[in-house]
LUMTINU-739854 format. One record per atom (N, C-alpha, C): x, y, z. Coordinates in steps of 0.1 Angstrom, whole numbers, plus 5000, padded with zeros to 4 digits. Each point is the difference from the previous one (the first is absolute). Layout:
! residues N
XYZ/...
END
This chain:
! residues 527
497453424653/498649935008/500049854993/499949984986/500349904996/501149895005/501050055000/501049935005/499849965016/499550095007/499649955015/498949884997/499050024994/499249914997/500449884997/501249994992/500449874996/500949935010/500650085008/500749945011/499149955011/498850085003/499249945009/499449864996/499949994986/499049904995/501149885002/501150024996/501149904997/500149975017/500450105009/500249925014/498749935004/498850024999/499049955002/499949854993/500649994990/499949874991/501249905009/501050085000/501249935007/499449925012/499550105009/499449935014/499049924998/499050004990/499349894997/500749864998/501150024993/500649874994/500649965013/500650105009/500949935012/498849935008/499050075003/498849925006/499549884995/500049984989/499649884993/501049895001/501250045000/501249915001/499849945017/500150125006/500049975016/498849895003/498850044996/498949915001/500349874997/500450004988/500249864992/501249915011/501050075003/500949945011/499449955012/499550125007/499249965013/499349915000/498949994990/498949884999/500949874999/500850004993/501249865000/500449975013/500650105006/500549975012/499549975009/498750075005/499150025011/498749874999/499849994988/498749914997/500449874992/500450024988/500249874992/501349935004/500950025007/500949915002/500850015016/500150125001/500850055015/499149955012/498650045001/499549965010/499749865004/499949904989/499949855000/501349945003/501050104996/501449955004/500150005014/499650135007/500350035015/498949865006/498950014997/499049885005/500949865000/500249994988/501049864996/501049985009/501050095003/501250005007/499549985014/498750075006/499949985015/499449865003/499449934989/499749885002/500949894998/500850034993/501649935003/500749985009/500250145009/500750015011/499349955011/498749984999/499149965009/499949865001/500349944990/499749845000/501649975002/501050054995/501249985002/500449985014/499550105008/500450015017/499249945007/499149924991/499049935010/498850055008/499650144993/499050075004/500550065015/501350094998/500750035014/499250105005/499150074994/499150115008/499149935007/499649894997/499149925010/500549925006/500749894997/500749895008/500850075013/500750114996/500850065010/499650145005/498549995000/499350155005/500550045012/500149915010/500450055013/501550044999/500849964996/501450034998/500450104994/499050054988/500450134993/499250115010/499149965006/499250105007/500850045012/500649885011/500850045009/501150064997/500949974990/501050084994/499950134993/498950054999/499950164994/498850065013/499050064997/499150075006/499749935016/499749874997/499549925013/500750005014/501449994995/501449995010/500550145002/499750114993/500750105002/500150085013/499049975008/500050055015/500449915011/500649904994/500849905011/501350065003/500449965012/501250075007/501449934989/499749874995/500949964992/500350054986/498950064994/500050064989/501050114995/500749974988/500950104998/499350104985/498949994999/499350064988/500450154999/499950075014/500150134999/501450045002/501049925005/501150055004/501249974987/500750095002/501150004989/501350095005/501049935000/501350045005/500950024988/499849944988/500649994989/500150104991/501350064998/499850134988/499749944987/499450104995/499849984983/498649915000/499449975011/498749924997/499050065011/498649964996/499150035011/499449895004/499350025010/499049885008/499349924992/499649894999/498949934995/498850075000/499350085011/499050065001/499950124990/501250075001/500350144991/499949964987/500949874995/499849954987/498349964994/499349945011/498849974997/499050154997/500250105010/499250104999/500550094987/501350014997/500750094986/499349924992/499749864998/499449934987/498550024999/499350005013/498950045001/499650134997/500950105002/499750144997/500150014985/500649954992/500149974984/498949964996/499449875006/498949934995/498650045004/499850065013/498950065005/499750134994/499050004989/500150134991/498650044998/499650084989/498950004996/499149894995/500749904996/499549894993/499249915011/500450035014/499449955013/498550055000/499850134996/498950064999/499250024987/500250084992/499650034987/500049874989/501249955002/500249874995/499149885002/499949985013/498649895005/498650034994/499850135003/498950064996/499749984983/500850044993/500049964985/499949874998/500749915005/499749844997/498749955001/499350095011/498749925006/499150094989/500050114996/499250074991/500149944987/501349974994/500149944987/499749875001/500549925006/499949845001/499049975011/499250075007/499149965012/500649945011/499049965010/500649965011/500949865000/499849924990/500849904998/501450024997/500550134996/501050014996/501250035014/499149995014/500750005013/500649845001/499149924996/500649855000/501249964994/500250064988/501249964993/501150095005/499850115005/501050105008/500649905012/499149935007/500449915010/500949894994/499649944989/500849904993/501350044995/500150124997/501350064993/501050025014/499050055009/501250035013/500449865007/499149884999/500449905006/501249914994/499950014987/501249954991/501450095003/499350124998/501250125002/500950015010/499549935011/500750005015/501349924995/499949894992/501049904998/500950074991/499750074990/500850084991/500650115007/499650065010/500750105005/500849965011/499949865004/500949945010/501049954992/500049964988/501149944990/500850114997/499550134999/501050104994/500550035012/499750015011/500750055013/501049905002/499749885001/501149895002/501050034988/499950014988/501150034994/500650135001/499550105002/500150145005/501349995009/499749925011/500850015013/501449904995/499849894992/501049894998/500950064989/499750114992/501050044990/500350125002/499850085012/500250145003/501650015003/500550135001/501449995004/500050185007/501150025004/500350165007/500650074986/499450114997/500650114992/501150075006/500650114994/501450045003/499850095013/498550045005/499850085010/499749915012/500049865000/499749895010/498450005000/499250034990/498549985003/499849874991/499149925003/499749884994/499250044986/500249934990/499550044987/499549884995/498649974996/499549884996/498650044990/499649894995/498950024991/500249894988/499050044991/499949904988/501150024993/500850114998/501150014992/501449915004/499749995013/501349925005/499749854999/498649955000/499849865001/500049974986/499750104991/500049974986/501549974995/500950095003/501450014997/500749895007/500049985013/500749885007/499549895002/498449994999/499349884997/500149944988/499150064991/499549934989/501350034991/500950105000/501050014996/501049895000/500149905011/500849925002/499749854995/498750014995/499649884993/501050004985/500249884998/500949954985/499250114989/501050084995/499450064986/499150105004/499950065011/498950105001/500650125009/501650015000/500850115005/499050144995/500250034987/499750124994/498650014999/499249915000/498350005001/499950045014/500849985013/499550055011/500350145002/501450044994/500150125002/499350094993/499449964987/499250094991/498650025007/499649895008/498650025005/500350085014/501249985006/500050095012/500150164996/500650024988/500150164997/498650034996/499349924991/498549994998/499350075010/499749905010/499250025011/500550135008/501250045001/500750125007/499250124992/500449994986/499550104991/498350055005/499249914999/498749995001/499650035011/500849985012/499550045016/500450144997/500950044999/500350184996/499150064995/499549974988/499150054994/498550015007/499749855007/498950025007/499850095011/501250015006/500350065013/499450145000/500450064986/499750134997/498350014998/499549914994/498750014999/499149965011/499749874999/499149935011/500650005012/501250065003/500549995015/500250165000/499750094994/500350145004/498850104993/500350024989/499250104992/498449965002/499749874995/498649935002/499450055015/500849965008/499350015013/500150135004/500750075000/500050165003/498850054993/499749964989/498950094989/498549935007/500249865006/498649975007/499950085011/501150045007/499950115014/499450084998/500450114989/499650124996/498849994996/499649924990/498649994995/499149985011/500049895009/499449985012/499950135010/501050065006/500050095009/499050124994/500550034984/499350124994/498349975001/499649894998/498649964997/499449985014/500649965010/499649965013/500150095011/501050075000/500450095012/500450164995/500550014988/500150144996/499150054989/498949964997/499050004991/499550154998/500050065013/499950135001/500750105000/501449984998/501350085003/500150014984/500150144997/500450054985/500950075003/501149964994/501450135000/500250014987/499349944991/500350054986/500949914992/500650014988/500849924995/501250044998/501049915004/501250054997/500650014986/499649894992/500549984986/499249924993/499150044986/499449894994/498849995009/499849835002/499149955005/500349965015/501350055004/500549955014/499750115011/499249965009/499650105009/501150015013/500050135003/500949995014/500049935009/498849955002/499749905013/500949864998/500049994986/501049864997/501650025001/500150124998/501650065000/500249995016/499550055007/500050025013/500349845007/499149924997/499949885007/500949914995/500550024986/501449954995/501150045008/500150125003/501250055006/500049975014/498849975006/500049945015/500549865001/499549934988/500349835000/501550004995/500650104993/501249964993/501150055012/499650105009/501050025012/500049875009/498849965005/499749925009/500749854992/499949984990/500449874995/501950024996/500250114998/501550025002/500549985012/499650025011/500350005015/500049845002/499549924994/499649885006/500949914988/500050024987/500449924991/501550025000/500550145002/501550034999/500849975011/499249945011/500849955014/500349874998/499449914987/500749895000/499149875004/500149914997/499149865007/499650025014/501050005009/499750045012/498950095003/499950094996/499150125006/498849964988/499949954988/498949954994/499349895011/500849905005/499549895005/499450065015/500850115008/499350045011/498550064996/500150044991/498750104995/498949895001/500249904990/499249894997/499749935013/500949985010/499749925012/498850105012/500150104995/499150115009/499050034993/499850014987/498650034992/499449904995/500649904995/499249894995/499049935009/500649945014/498949935009/499050115003/500150125002/498950105003/499050044987/500749994990/499250044988/499149874996/500449895001/499549884997/498949965011/500450035012/499249975011/498750115002/500250124996/498850105000/499149984991/500749944987/499049994987/499149855005/500849905004/499249915004/498749995011/500350095010/499350045009/498850054997/500450104991/498750064991/499149914996/500749914993/499349904988/499349905011/500449965011/499249935010/499050065007/500050125002/499050065004/498650014993/500550024984/498749994991/499749874998/501049895001/499649884998/498949945013/500650025010/499249985011/498650085003/500050104994/498550084998/499249904992/500649924990/499349934991/500149885003/500149955010/500449865004/498849904995/498950054999/498849924998/500249974987/500750074991/499949964985/501449934998/500849975007/501449944997/499849864991/499149945009/499749874987/499750024988/499150114998/499550044984/501450054994/500850065007/501150084993/501049854993/500249915009/501049884997/499149894990/498750015002/499349924989/500050064986/500050165001/500050034987/501450004993/501449985012/501149994992/500049854993/499749925008/500249854993/498949974988/498650055002/499150024990/500750024987/500350134998/500650064991/501649954995/500749945007/501249974996/500049904987/499049934998/499949924988/498850014992/499450135004/498950034994/499850134991/498950024995/500050134995/499150145005/500450095001/499450125005/499450094990/498950075005/499350074991/500550165001/499850074990/500550134997/499050085003/500050105008/499150135003/499150034988/498850005000/499350074989/500049904987/500349865001/500249934988/500049835005/500049934989/499949845003/501449964995/501150104996/501249964996/500749935012/500749884996/500849945012/501450024999/500849965011/501250015000/500749835003/500749984990/500749865000/500849975012/500049875001/500949955011/501650044997/500449994989/501350054996/500150165005/499050094999/500350125005/500050015015/499149925007/499849995013/501749955008/500349914991/501449915005/501050085000/500150084988/501250074996/500150155011/498850055002/499850125007/500349975016/499649875006/500749995011/501449965001/500449914991/501249965002/500950134997/499850084991/500950104996/500050125012/498850015005/500150105008/500549955016/500349855003/500749925009/501450044999/500449974987/501649984996/500250175001/499150114995/500450135003/500450075013/499149925009/500050035014/501449965007/500449874998/501049955009/501149984992/500250024988/501250004990/501049865002/498949895004/501049894999/500249944988/501249974993/500449974990/500850104990/499650145005/500650114993/501550005002/500749965011/501450015004/500350135005/498950085007/500450135004/500150005016/499449955009/500250005015/501249895002/500249934993/501249915002/501050095005/500250124993/501150095001/500450045013/498650035007/500450035015/499949905009/499649894997/500249905011/501349934999/500650034988/501449944997/500950105012/499550105004/500750095012/499849965012/499149915004/499949975013/501249965007/500049985012/501249945008/499949865002/499049924996/499849865002/501149904992/500449935005/501049904996/499649884993/498849955002/498949914993/499250054990/500349944986/499250044989/498549955002/499749915005/498549955001/499350095011/500750065011/499450085009/499750144993/500750054991/499550114993/498949954991/500049884994/499149974991/498749985006/499949985013/498849995012/499450145000/500850115000/499650155001/499350014987/500449954988/499450014987/498849965001/499949875007/498549954999/498950115008/500750035013/499050075007/499750144993/501150064993/499750124990/498750014992/500049864994/498949994989/498749975009/500149945009/499049985009/499350125005/500650105005/499750135006/499550104989/500749994990/499850114990/498749944994/499749904995/498749944990/499349935011/500349915007/498849925008/499250085010/501250095005/499350085011/499150154994/501250104997/499550124996/499150004987/500349934989/499150004990/498749925001/499949915007/498749925005/499250135008/500750055009/499250105006/499650124994/500750034987/499450114992/498749934992/500149894995/499349944990/498749975011/499949975014/498750015007/499450125001/500950104998/499750145006/498950034986/500749974988/499750034989/498149934997/500449885004/498449944999/499250055011/500250095009/499150035011/499550124997/500750084987/499650134997/498850024995/499249894997/498850014994/499950054985/501049984993/500450074985/499949844991/500349905008/500249854995/498749915002/499049964990/499249935003/500449845002/499849955011/500649905005/499149894994/498950014995/499349874994/500349994984/500450114994/500449994984/501550054999/500550065009/501450044998/500150124994/498850064998/500150144987/500450145012/500350064994/500750125005/499050114997/499950095010/498950104997/500550094990/499450074991/500250094994/500750125004/500950054996/500950125002/500949975011/500149885002/501149965011/501350024995/501050085007/501350034999/500749915008/500849894994/501049925005/500950065008/500650134997/501150075007/499350075012/498950035002/499450055009/499349895011/499849894994/499049915009/500449995013/501049975005/500649965012/499750145008/500450134996/499850115006/498550025002/499149954994/498350034999/499849915010/500649875002/499549895011/500650065013/501050064999/500550045014/498950155004/499750084990/499350115004/498549965004/499749904994/498549955004/500149965014/501049955006/500349965014/500150115010/501050114993/500850075009/499850174996/499150004992/499750134993/501150064996/500150125000/501050084990/501449955007/500249975010/501449955005/500449864993/499349934997/500049874994/500850024986/499550124992/500750014987/501650065003/499950075011/501350075001/501249915007/499149885007/500949895005/500749944987/499249974992/500549934988/501250054992/499750155000/500850084991/501450005008/500150005015/501250015004/500749855003/499149894998/500449884997/500749984987/499450054990/500649984986/501450085001/500150125007/501050094998/500949925008/500149925010/500849945008/500449864993/499349944994/500349864994/500750044986/499450124994/500950034986/501450065005/500050075008/501450085001/500849865010/499849905006/500949935005/500449904986/499049974991/500249964988/501550064995/499550125000/501650094991/501249955007/500050045013/501349975009/500449854998/499349925001/500349824996/500849994989/498950064989/500650004984/501550054999/500150105009/501350094997/501349905002/499649905011/501349925002/500249884989/498649964996/500049934987/500950054988/499650104996/500650094991/501550005000/500450025014/501450065003/500949884997/499349865006/500949895002/500249944984/499050034992/500149964987/500950094989/499950125005/501050124995/501449965004/500149945014/501449975005/500749884994/498849894994/500749914994/500650014988/499350124994/500550034984/501150085000/500150125008/500850085003/501050065011/499749895011/500850035010/499350085012/500849985012/499550065012/500050154998/500950064993/499950145003/499050074990/499949934990/498950054987/498949985007/499749925011/498649985005/499750135008/501050055007/499650105007/499450134990/500650034988/499550074992/498549984995/500049875000/498449934996/498950075010/500749995014/499150015010/499350174999/500850085000/500150144994/498950034989/500249944989/499250024989/498549925002/500149895009/498949945005/499050095008/500550075006/499450135010/499350084992/501050064991/499450114991/499049984993/499849874995/498949964992/498749995006/500250015013/498750015008/499350094995/500350124999/499450134994/499349964986/500749934993/499549994985/498749925003/500049895009/498949945002/498750095006/500450105008/498850105004/499450084989/500950054989/499450084990/499549924988/500049855001/500049934988/498650004996/499450014990/498750044995/499749864990/500849934995/499749884990/500249885009/499449904997/499849875006/501149914993/500450064987/501049914991/501349965009/500350085005/501449975008/499549885012/499150025006/499649905007/499649864995/499449984987/499849914995/501149924994/501150084995/501449964996/500649915012/500050085010/500849955011/499449895007/498849974999/499149895005/500449874989/500350044990/500649894988/501449965004/500950105005/501349975002/499949905017/499150055005/499849905016/499649894997/499249954987/499849894998/501149914992/500750094996/501349934989/501049965011/500150055011/500749975009/499949835005/498849955000/500149875003/500349904990/500250034988/500349874993/501349975003/500950075000/501749975000/500049955016/499250045009/500049955012/499449885002/498949974996/499349854997/501149914997/500550044987/500949924994/501249965011/500750105007/500749955008/499549925016/498750055003/499649915011/499749864995/499349994991/499549844996/501449934998/500950054990/501149954998/500949965012/499950075010/500649995013/499149895011/498949954995/499249915008/500749905008/500849934994/500849895009/500750075010/500450124998/501050075011/499050025012/499050074997/498950035008/499449875011/499949894991/499649875005/501249955011/501150014996/501049935007/500050105014/500350134999/500250085010/498850005009/498749964995/498850005009/500249895007/500349864994/500049855004/501150015012/501150104998/501149995007/499550075015/499150104999/499550075012/499349925007/498949944991/499049895007/500749905008/500949934995/500949875008/500650065012/500650114999/500850055011/499250085012/499050084996/499350085011/498449935002/499749904992/498749955003/500249865005/500749924988/500349845005/501150005006/500850115004/501149985009/501149924997/500149994987/501249924996/501150074998/501149945002/501650065001/500450014987/499750104990/500950044990/500450124996/501150004991/500550144998/499050114996/499950135004/499150084994/500450084987/499050034992/500150064987/499750145002/501150095003/499650144999/500250094990/501149974991/500650104990/500549964987/499850014992/500949944987/501750055004/500250115006/501250045002/500649935013/500949924997/500849905011/500450095010/500750125001/500650055007/498850085010/498950054993/498850025010/499549915005/499749884997/499349885004/501049975013/501650014998/500749975010/500050095012/499750124996/500050105013/498649985009/499149974995/498749965005/499749885005/500849894995/499749875003/500049985014/500750065009/500449955013/498750045009/499650125000/498950055003/498749904999/499749984987/499049924996/500049875006/501149935001/500249855006/499850025016/500450105005/499750025014/498650005002/499450064992/498250035002/499549844996/500849924988/499649884997/499649925011/501350005009/500449915012/498750045010/499850115004/499150055010/498549934993/499750044991/498749944994/499949835000/501349964996/499849835002/500349965014/500250095011/500149955013/498850035006/499050064995/498650045006/499249864996/
END
């Protein structure tokens, strides 16, 4: 008995130490250094490209969603093997980024940081647009075909072949590329798999299956959790093991419906409270630089907390700067690096400016936030705040709707992250080994369903943040390349100057695409 007690105490002590170390690293990555590095990088990319997201707004809009339904648009067409269409790449990236952070994450930012956190979420997104743009430009420029004829690209490749080509940086580039890949693989199992599945199980259990009692399978794990996990594992296996083409087809079908239905539900609530819209935005701007009161007292929340909460949730939402979504954008059939970069701008716009803003307005309309003081009503649970707001408008169906939305958001995140993890694993161990990774990734879905500790989620959150350090080192160091490629596109396609295109660091790939691009340039210049 004493031995068992000693083992138990030792185990708890070890977990406490792991938690302390993880908290320290997480705080360093997400608050003390990493978050400001992300914002700073976004500012640098924005200024260096002459505020491309504003100065060329019409260009990037018409080259993405704005021109997708034009007869001349190739956004949804794909005849190239080993690649996906531009729209499929976007949907797969959105599948991974539009997750629980767009619902519970935004609610948490408002509860902790007040309405002003939304303002800083917008700021993070504005600069994040050009971070994502730069990542995608480099992703296309440094990608290559693997042994199975599929495009492979991402931070690991522009770290190795971009940064690694600078004088004296060969081994630094390779080391950072391997480091990024290791962090991405570890994050894929946590924040991209088990954490999302665990959120699905908890949400369904509390909102829809709360009256279903099938008993416990083992320990504190309910049979309902096991059943949900098994269903998700089978569905995930059918999609993930089918490869990127099947993942992209799934994302192309589900993401527009998923995001559209959620935004529509938000719009109904917002229009029902249209008389108060001015108050919502006034509160957002008023508390962006001010101090909000805390329910039941006079303790204030500092501007640092407001700013940190908003920026952090904005980054969590769109993942700009983490180097994750670039792995699927690199699989696009696009030839022009800047064209895929523009899809990156739209990705951040759709994810944060649209979806997260809708969530924020719904939260502010819930009646749980005092718009004059920023105080949160006592007993408010940020995890259920959005569901409460939907329930207030739609009755019991509202809460069920949010539960289904979280289910879809979280499950598509799992599917999207499976590709990120497999591409990182492929870089480290090869194409054949990546197939084994996919099988293991699917099996780990069950672990997420029966997980009772949040430690695994917290650790994976840290690995997710650690990805951005090597990624941003690579993107910032390759800023001159991004600027040159962007200027080259602007000259050819906007100013109609006859110059040679910059398409790939690999001269063979560039030569294979150059003729098609020159023909397109001539058509543009003749109009």
